[in-house]
C-alpha positions in Angstrom: 0.0 0.0 0.0 1.2 3.5 -0.8 2.5 5.0 2.5 0.6 8.3 1.8 -2.7 6.3 1.3 -2.0 4.5 4.6 -1.6 7.7 6.5 -4.8 9.1 5.0 -6.7 6.0 6.0 -5.4 6.2 9.6 -6.3 9.9 9.8 -9.8 9.3 8.5 -10.4 6.5 11.0 -9.0 8.5 13.9 -11.1 11.5 12.9 -14.3 9.4 12.7 -13.6 8.0 16.2 -13.0 11.5 17.7 -16.2 12.8 16.1 -18.2 9.8 17.5 -16.7 10.5 20.9 -17.3 14.3 20.7 -13.6 14.9 21.3 -13.9 18.0 19.2 -10.6 19.8 19.9 -8.8 16.6 19.0 -10.9 16.2 15.9 -9.9 19.8 14.8 -6.2 18.8 15.0 -6.7 15.6 13.0 -8.8 17.3 10.4 -6.0 19.9 9.9 -3.5 17.1 9.3 -5.9 15.2 7.0 -6.5 18.3 4.9 -2.7 18.6 4.3 -2.6 14.9 3.1 -5.9 14.7 1.3 -7.5 18.1 0.9 -10.0 17.6 -1.9 -11.5 14.2 -1.5 -15.2 13.6 -0.8 -14.3 11.8 2.5 -12.2 14.7 3.8 -14.7 17.3 2.9 -17.6 15.3 4.4 -15.7 14.8 7.7 -15.1 18.6 7.7 -18.8 19.2 7.3 -19.6 16.8 10.1 -17.2 18.6 12.4 -18.7 22.0 11.5 -22.1 20.5 12.5 -20.7 19.1 15.8 -19.2 22.5 16.7 -22.4 24.4 15.9 -20.8 26.5 13.1 -24.0 26.4 11.1 -23.3 29.3 8.7 -20.0 27.7 7.6 -21.7 24.3 7.5 -24.4 25.7 5.2 -21.9 27.2 2.8 -19.8 24.0 2.7 -22.9 21.8 2.3 -24.0 23.8 -0.8 -20.6 23.4 -2.3 -20.3 19.7 -1.6 -23.8 18.9 -3.0 -22.7 20.4 -6.3 -19.3 18.6 -6.3 -20.6 15.2 -5.1 -24.3 15.0 -6.0 -24.3 11.2 -5.9 -23.1 11.0 -2.3 -25.8 9.9 0.1 -23.7 10.8 3.0 -23.2 14.4 1.8 -26.9 14.7 1.1 -27.7 13.5 4.6 -25.3 15.9 6.2 -26.7 18.8 4.1 -30.1 17.7 5.4 -28.8 17.9 9.0 -27.5 21.4 8.4 -30.9 22.5 7.1 -32.7 20.8 9.9 -30.6 22.5 12.5 -31.3 25.9 10.8 -35.1 25.0 10.8 -35.2 25.0 7.1 -37.4 21.9 7.2 -38.7 21.9 3.6 -35.0 21.9 2.3 -34.0 19.3 4.9 -36.8 17.0 3.7 -35.5 17.2 0.1 -31.9 16.4 1.2 -33.0 13.4 3.3 -35.2 12.0 0.5 -32.4 12.3 -2.0 -29.9 10.7 0.4 -32.4 7.8 1.0 -32.8 7.4 -2.8 -29.0 7.2 -3.3 -28.2 5.0 -0.4 -31.1 3.8 1.8 -30.1 3.8 5.5 -32.1 3.7 8.8 -30.3 6.9 10.1 -31.5 8.9 7.1 -35.0 7.4 7.6 -35.0 8.6 11.2 -33.8 12.1 10.2 -36.6 12.2 7.6 -39.1 11.2 10.2 -37.9 14.0 12.6 -38.2 16.5 9.7 -41.7 15.4 8.7 -42.8 15.7 12.3 -41.7 19.4 12.2 -43.6 19.8 8.9 -46.8 18.3 10.4 -46.7 15.2 8.2 -47.4 13.0 11.2 -48.6 9.8 9.5 -45.5 9.3 7.3 -43.2 10.5 10.1 -44.7 7.9 12.5 -44.2 5.1 10.1 -40.5 6.0 9.6 -39.8 6.5 13.3 -41.5 3.3 14.3 -39.3 1.4 11.8 -36.2 3.3 13.2 -36.8 1.9 16.7 -35.1 -1.3 15.6 -31.8 0.5 15.2 -32.0 3.6 17.5 -33.3 4.0 21.0 -33.4 7.8 20.2 -36.4 7.1 18.0 -38.5 6.7 21.1 -37.8 10.3 22.0 -38.6 11.4 18.4 -41.9 9.5 18.6 -42.6 11.2 21.9 -42.2 14.6 20.3 -44.4 13.5 17.3 -47.2 12.5 19.7 -46.8 15.8 21.6 -47.2 17.7 18.3 -50.3 15.6 17.6 -51.6 16.2 21.2 -51.8 12.5 21.7 -50.7 12.7 25.3 -51.1 8.9 26.3 -49.0 7.9 23.3 -46.4 10.5 24.2 -46.2 9.1 27.7 -45.8 5.6 26.4 -43.0 6.7 24.1 -41.1 8.5 26.9 -41.6 5.6 29.3 -40.3 3.1 26.8 -37.2 5.2 26.4 -36.7 5.5 30.1 -37.0 1.7 30.6 -33.8 1.5 28.5 -32.2 4.6 29.9 -33.4 5.1 33.5 -32.9 8.6 34.9 -32.3 10.3 31.5 -32.8 13.9 32.4 -34.4 15.1 29.1 -36.8 12.2 28.8 -37.7 12.5 32.5 -38.5 16.2 32.0 -40.6 15.5 28.9 -42.5 12.8 30.6 -43.3 15.0 33.6 -44.4 17.8 31.3 -46.7 15.6 29.2 -48.2 14.0 32.3 -49.0 17.6 33.5 -50.8 18.2 30.2 -53.2 15.3 31.1 -54.2 16.9 34.4 -57.4 19.0 34.6 -56.5 22.7 34.8 -58.0 22.9 38.3 -55.9 20.0 39.5 -52.6 21.4 38.4 -53.4 24.9 39.8 -54.4 23.4 43.1 -51.2 21.4 43.2 -49.2 24.6 42.5 -51.1 26.5 45.2 -50.5 23.7 47.7 -46.7 23.8 47.0 -46.8 27.6 47.5 -48.5 27.2 50.9 -45.7 24.9 52.1 -43.1 27.4 50.8 -42.0 25.0 48.0 -41.2 26.2 44.5 -43.0 24.6 41.5 -40.6 22.4 39.5 -39.4 24.3 36.4 -40.7 21.6 34.1 -44.3 22.2 35.4 -44.2 26.0 35.4 -45.1 26.3 31.7 -48.1 24.1 32.0 -49.2 26.0 35.1 -49.1 29.3 33.3 -50.9 27.9 30.3 -53.7 26.5 32.5 -54.0 29.8 34.3 -54.6 31.6 31.0 -56.9 28.9 29.8 -59.1 29.2 32.9 -59.4 33.0 32.6 -56.9 33.7 35.4 -54.7 36.1 33.4 -53.7 38.4 36.3 -52.5 35.4 38.3 -50.5 34.2 35.3 -48.9 37.6 34.9 -48.1 37.7 38.6 -46.5 34.3 38.5 -44.5 35.1 35.3 -43.2 38.4 36.6 -42.2 36.8 39.9 -40.6 33.8 38.3 -37.2 33.1 39.7 -34.8 32.1 38.3 -35.3 33.7 34.9 -36.2 31.0 32.3 -33.5 29.6 30.1 -33.7 29.9 26.3 -35.7 26.7 25.9 -38.2 27.3 28.6 -38.3 31.1 27.8 -39.2 30.3 24.2 -42.0 28.0 25.2 -43.4 30.5 27.7 -43.3 33.2 25.0 -45.5 31.0 22.8 -47.9 30.4 25.7 -48.3 34.1 26.2 -48.6 34.8 22.5 -51.4 32.2 22.1 -53.1 33.6 25.2 -52.9 37.1 23.6 -50.8 38.4 26.4 -48.7 40.2 23.8 -46.7 42.5 26.2 -45.4 39.4 28.1 -44.9 37.5 24.9 -42.9 40.3 23.4 -40.7 40.6 26.5 -39.9 36.9 26.4 -39.5 36.8 22.6 -37.0 39.7 22.7 -35.0 37.9 25.4 -34.4 34.8 23.4 -34.0 36.0 19.8 -30.4 35.0 19.5 -31.2 31.3 19.9 -34.1 31.5 17.4 -32.5 33.6 14.6 -33.3 30.9 12.0 -36.9 30.5 12.9 -39.2 32.5 10.6 -42.2 31.6 12.7 -40.5 32.9 15.9 -39.4 36.2 14.3 -42.9 36.8 12.8 -44.5 36.2 16.2 -42.0 38.6 17.9 -42.8 41.3 15.4 -46.6 40.7 15.7 -46.4 40.9 19.5 -44.2 44.0 19.4 -46.5 45.8 17.0 -49.5 45.2 19.3 -47.6 46.7 22.3 -45.8 49.5 20.4 -42.3 48.0 20.7 -41.2 47.7 17.1 -38.4 50.2 17.5 -36.8 47.8 20.1 -37.1 44.9 17.7 -35.5 47.0 14.9 -32.5 48.0 17.2 -32.0 44.3 18.2 -32.0 43.2 14.5 -29.4 45.8 13.7 -27.1 44.4 16.5 -27.7 40.8 15.3 -27.7 41.2 11.5 -24.0 40.2 11.2 -25.0 36.7 12.6 -28.0 36.2 10.3 -28.1 38.1 7.0 -31.8 37.5 6.5 -32.4 40.1 9.2 -31.5 42.8 6.8 -34.7 42.1 4.8 -36.7 42.0 8.0 -35.2 45.3 9.0 -36.3 46.9 5.7 -39.8 45.6 6.1 -40.0 46.8 9.7 -38.7 50.3 8.8 -41.3 50.5 6.0 -44.1 49.3 8.3 -43.2 51.8 11.0 -43.1 54.7 8.5 -46.5 53.8 7.2 -47.8 53.6 10.8 -46.6 57.1 11.4 -48.1 58.6 8.3 
């Protein structure tokens, strides 16, 4: 064997191993060496794209994925990675196309699972369920994906079953436990959950974070808006990005637009690629006269997401028409 080929083979295997183990600093070093030995091959460029995904450099990953799909259109792996980039950026229609093309070129259960996840986000629940049920034979993670599908479909008993099935295989898993607790709370009558929260307060105990969103939603649903506002404004600690985003949507759907706007503004940076999120932010801000704040925030963040420039132009025009 050519010594140069042998070195490339060893570097590829080592890089794949470090990526699987999430040893990302080590992976960066190995990729640098591999690019010196074998800079242009499909394998090297694909591993580079995988590393960009793992290190959350999505803008770079998108640019590289576009290039590689043109250079290697017959690579199922490249198509799948391009789909993962699009999925992470919430470009689900594009992600679906990449995953379908990857599956056409080289059928694989992992691509099937990614397609199922993407179709769940697009609301194509029947096909998504079929794909994810099949993926269970290869991936325990498919149970979590099914749990989210059933949540999206508001099939709470099925979601509970999915999360419980995952937890039987991974007892104590924090995310699955949180999801299971939250879904069980959705099955409670509003009065039951509110009474439970009030009982905890009487004993000086804070409500678990995972139940707080359901508590707020049920207060709004039962016409107790002032109590929901009081609980939100007194909430300590401040919600993290994931919970804050969910609470923003709860307030938006309850037409508490001032609270929704406040929460949407707080978590824009983690939702820059979500058209739906930004549209809801602007809608809430317009209803409580805070569009100038949104425009200022977009100006500060536009270097991170170029699509904000178009939104800035539209907002400026909208505000000018409103002042005429």
